[in-house]
C-alpha positions as CSV (number, residue, x, y, z in Angstrom):
1,M,-31.7,25.2,-37.5
2,S,-35.5,25.8,-38.3
3,D,-37.6,27.5,-36.0
4,R,-40.0,24.3,-36.5
5,F,-36.7,21.8,-35.4
6,A,-36.2,24.3,-32.6
7,E,-40.2,24.0,-31.4
8,K,-39.9,20.3,-31.7
9,M,-37.0,19.7,-29.8
10,R,-38.8,21.1,-27.0
11,E,-41.6,18.7,-27.0
12,T,-41.3,16.3,-23.7
13,A,-40.7,12.8,-25.4
14,V,-38.6,14.3,-28.5
15,V,-36.4,15.2,-25.8
16,H,-36.5,11.9,-23.7
17,D,-35.8,10.3,-27.2
18,T,-32.9,12.3,-28.5
19,R,-31.3,11.6,-25.2
20,L,-31.6,8.1,-25.3
21,L,-30.4,8.2,-28.8
22,G,-27.1,10.0,-27.1
23,D,-26.8,7.9,-25.0
24,F,-27.1,4.1,-27.1
25,A,-24.6,6.0,-29.3
26,V,-22.0,6.7,-26.2
27,I,-22.7,3.1,-25.0
28,Y,-22.1,2.5,-28.9
29,C,-18.7,4.5,-29.6
30,R,-16.7,3.2,-26.6
31,G,-17.4,-0.4,-27.2
32,N,-16.8,0.0,-31.4
33,H,-14.7,2.9,-31.8
34,A,-12.1,3.2,-28.8
35,D,-9.5,3.8,-31.0
36,E,-10.8,7.0,-32.9
37,A,-10.6,10.6,-31.5
38,K,-13.7,11.8,-29.8
39,A,-15.3,14.9,-29.1
40,P,-18.7,16.6,-27.6
41,L,-21.4,16.6,-30.2
42,A,-21.8,19.9,-31.9
43,S,-25.2,19.4,-33.4
44,D,-28.3,21.7,-33.5
45,G,-29.6,19.5,-30.6
46,A,-26.5,19.9,-28.5
47,A,-27.1,23.8,-29.1
48,L,-30.7,23.8,-27.9
49,G,-29.7,22.1,-24.4
50,V,-31.1,18.8,-25.9
51,Y,-29.0,16.7,-23.6
52,G,-28.3,18.7,-20.9
53,A,-25.0,20.5,-19.3
54,R,-22.9,17.8,-21.0
55,P,-23.4,16.7,-25.2
56,P,-22.7,13.0,-25.6
57,V,-19.1,12.2,-26.7
58,V,-18.8,10.7,-29.8
59,C,-16.5,10.0,-32.8
60,D,-17.3,11.7,-36.2
61,R,-18.7,9.0,-37.4
62,C,-21.5,9.0,-34.4
63,A,-21.9,12.2,-34.2
64,D,-22.9,12.3,-37.6
65,L,-26.0,9.5,-37.3
66,L,-26.7,11.7,-34.2
67,A,-27.4,14.9,-35.8
68,Y,-29.2,13.0,-38.5
69,A,-31.4,11.0,-36.3
70,E,-32.1,14.7,-34.2
71,K,-33.5,15.8,-37.9
72,R,-35.5,12.4,-38.2
73,R,-37.0,12.2,-34.7
74,A,-37.9,15.9,-34.7
75,Y,-40.1,15.7,-38.5
76,C,-41.4,12.2,-37.7
77,P,-44.5,11.8,-39.0
78,K,-46.2,9.7,-36.3
79,D,-47.6,11.2,-33.3
80,P,-47.7,9.2,-30.7
81,K,-44.2,8.0,-32.5
82,P,-43.7,4.4,-32.2
83,F,-39.7,2.7,-32.1
84,C,-38.5,2.7,-35.8
85,S,-38.3,-0.9,-35.7
86,H,-42.0,-1.4,-35.5
87,C,-42.8,1.6,-37.9
88,D,-44.3,1.3,-41.3
89,T,-42.9,4.4,-42.2
90,H,-39.1,4.1,-42.6
91,C,-37.5,8.0,-42.8
92,Y,-34.1,6.7,-42.3
93,T,-31.6,6.2,-45.7
94,S,-30.7,2.8,-45.6
95,E,-27.3,3.8,-44.7
96,Q,-28.0,5.4,-41.9
97,A,-30.8,2.8,-41.0
98,E,-28.6,0.0,-41.0
99,Y,-25.5,1.9,-38.9
100,M,-28.3,3.0,-36.8
101,R,-30.5,-1.3,-36.2
102,E,-26.2,-1.7,-35.8
103,V,-26.1,1.1,-32.8
104,M,-29.2,-0.6,-31.4
105,R,-28.5,-3.9,-31.0
106,Y,-25.0,-3.1,-29.4
107,A,-26.5,-0.6,-26.8
108,G,-29.7,-1.8,-26.4
109,P,-28.5,-4.9,-24.1
110,R,-26.1,-2.8,-22.7
111,S,-28.4,0.5,-21.7
112,L,-30.2,-1.7,-19.5
113,L,-27.2,-1.7,-17.4
114,H,-27.1,2.2,-17.8
115,G,-30.0,3.5,-16.7
116,H,-32.5,2.6,-19.0
117,A,-34.2,-0.3,-18.3
118,V,-37.8,1.2,-17.8
119,D,-36.8,2.3,-21.4
120,G,-36.0,-1.6,-22.3
121,I,-38.9,-2.7,-20.9
122,K,-41.4,-0.3,-22.6
123,H,-39.5,-1.2,-26.2
124,V,-40.5,-5.8,-25.1
125,I,-43.7,-4.3,-24.4
126,E,-44.2,-2.2,-27.6
127,G,-42.8,-4.6,-29.8
128,R,-45.1,-7.3,-28.8
129,K,-48.2,-5.4,-29.3
130,A,-46.5,-4.5,-32.7
131,K,-46.3,-8.4,-33.3
132,R,-50.0,-9.1,-32.2
133,T,-51.4,-6.3,-34.4
134,A,-49.6,-6.8,-37.5
135,A,-50.4,-10.8,-37.4
136,A,-53.9,-9.6,-37.1
137,R,-53.5,-7.0,-40.1
138,A,-52.1,-9.6,-41.9
139,A,-55.0,-12.0,-40.8
140,D,-57.5,-9.7,-41.5
141,I,-55.8,-9.3,-45.2
142,D,-56.1,-13.3,-45.4
143,R,-60.0,-13.4,-44.4
144,E,-60.4,-10.2,-47.0
145,G,-58.5,-12.2,-49.8
146,S,-60.3,-15.6,-49.6
147,R,-63.9,-14.7,-49.9
């Protein structure tokens, strides 16, 4: 584990996002991988105590996704970081991005019942803001092109 990673994983926003991903992975894993063996996450983020005293208990596939997501979040070039679904820089591999989309689509709505209602509302608001910004940018490009 690099010093840069450890330093980034101490930032409040990074810790919040990483814990949220852990909670989402647990929700997804319980609902979709009920028959698979599960163990507490053993990742660099978990070793640093990002998840608190009890790291997420997930299957191997979800553990791999979380370890990958920790690195992507820690090294995100955007500041402030947008939600990945609203970002113009896609840093996940296509396979990992698709798996994360699947996790988010499943766990997102269910997370409202697991203490993440405020995060859900923030996501909806930022999503609307991102769509407006993209529409305004497209309109500007159209106006530039029609001159």
